[in-house]
C-alpha positions as CSV (number, residue, x, y, z in Angstrom):
1,M,-51.7,-3.4,-19.0
2,D,-51.0,-2.0,-15.1
3,N,-51.2,-5.8,-14.1
4,I,-48.1,-6.5,-16.6
5,N,-46.3,-3.4,-15.4
6,V,-46.4,-3.9,-11.7
7,E,-45.6,-7.3,-12.1
8,S,-42.5,-5.8,-14.2
9,V,-41.6,-4.1,-11.6
10,E,-41.6,-6.4,-8.7
11,K,-39.7,-9.1,-10.6
12,E,-37.3,-6.0,-11.3
13,C,-37.4,-4.7,-7.5
14,G,-37.0,-8.6,-6.3
15,A,-34.1,-9.4,-8.4
16,L,-32.1,-6.0,-7.3
17,G,-32.7,-6.6,-4.1
18,G,-31.6,-10.2,-4.3
19,L,-28.5,-8.4,-5.7
20,F,-27.9,-5.7,-2.8
21,Q,-27.7,-8.8,-0.6
22,A,-25.6,-10.7,-2.6
23,I,-23.1,-7.3,-2.6
24,V,-23.6,-7.0,1.1
25,N,-23.0,-10.8,1.7
26,D,-19.8,-10.5,-0.7
27,M,-18.3,-7.6,0.9
28,K,-18.9,-9.0,4.6
29,C,-17.2,-12.3,3.6
30,S,-14.0,-10.0,1.8
31,Y,-13.7,-7.7,5.1
32,P,-11.3,-9.6,6.7
33,V,-8.6,-9.7,3.6
34,W,-9.2,-6.1,2.9
35,E,-8.3,-5.6,6.9
36,D,-5.0,-8.2,6.3
37,F,-4.5,-6.2,3.0
38,S,-4.3,-2.7,4.6
39,A,-2.3,-3.8,7.7
40,K,0.1,-5.5,5.2
41,A,0.6,-2.2,3.5
42,T,1.2,-0.4,6.6
43,K,3.7,-2.6,7.1
44,L,5.1,-2.4,4.2
45,H,5.3,1.5,4.2
46,S,7.2,1.7,7.4
47,Q,9.9,-0.7,6.3
48,L,10.2,0.8,2.9
49,R,10.6,4.2,5.2
50,T,13.3,2.7,7.4
51,T,14.7,1.3,4.3
52,V,15.2,4.8,2.8
53,L,16.7,6.2,5.8
54,A,19.1,3.7,6.2
55,A,20.3,4.1,2.6
56,V,20.6,7.9,2.9
57,A,22.4,7.3,5.9
58,F,25.2,4.7,3.8
59,L,25.5,7.3,1.1
60,D,26.3,10.1,3.9
61,A,28.9,8.0,5.3
62,F,30.3,7.1,1.7
63,Q,30.1,10.5,0.8
64,K,32.6,11.2,3.6
65,V,34.6,8.2,2.7
66,A,34.9,10.0,-0.9
67,D,35.5,13.4,0.3
68,M,38.2,12.2,2.5
69,A,39.8,10.5,-0.4
70,T,39.7,13.9,-2.5
71,N,40.9,16.0,-0.1
72,T,44.2,13.6,1.1
73,R,46.0,14.4,-2.4
74,G,48.6,11.4,-2.3
75,R,49.4,12.1,1.3
76,H,49.8,8.7,3.1
77,N,48.4,10.2,6.7
78,Q,47.9,7.9,9.1
79,G,46.6,11.1,11.4
80,C,42.8,11.8,12.4
């Protein structure tokens, strides 16, 4: 009976060892993909931040135009 248990444990250990090795190999192969993904995510974050800042600046300028239009009250003033 002990002989059967030892063989069973050896088979399971061998299977787990093979699985572990397969996982490690997959991770080694996928590292460049994750590295590229991380670099692209960083670039996207930077571009989105720049876009948000540009949008805020545009909205501020648009608000100034709207405030100026509201304060004119129909006057046709050519001066600054």
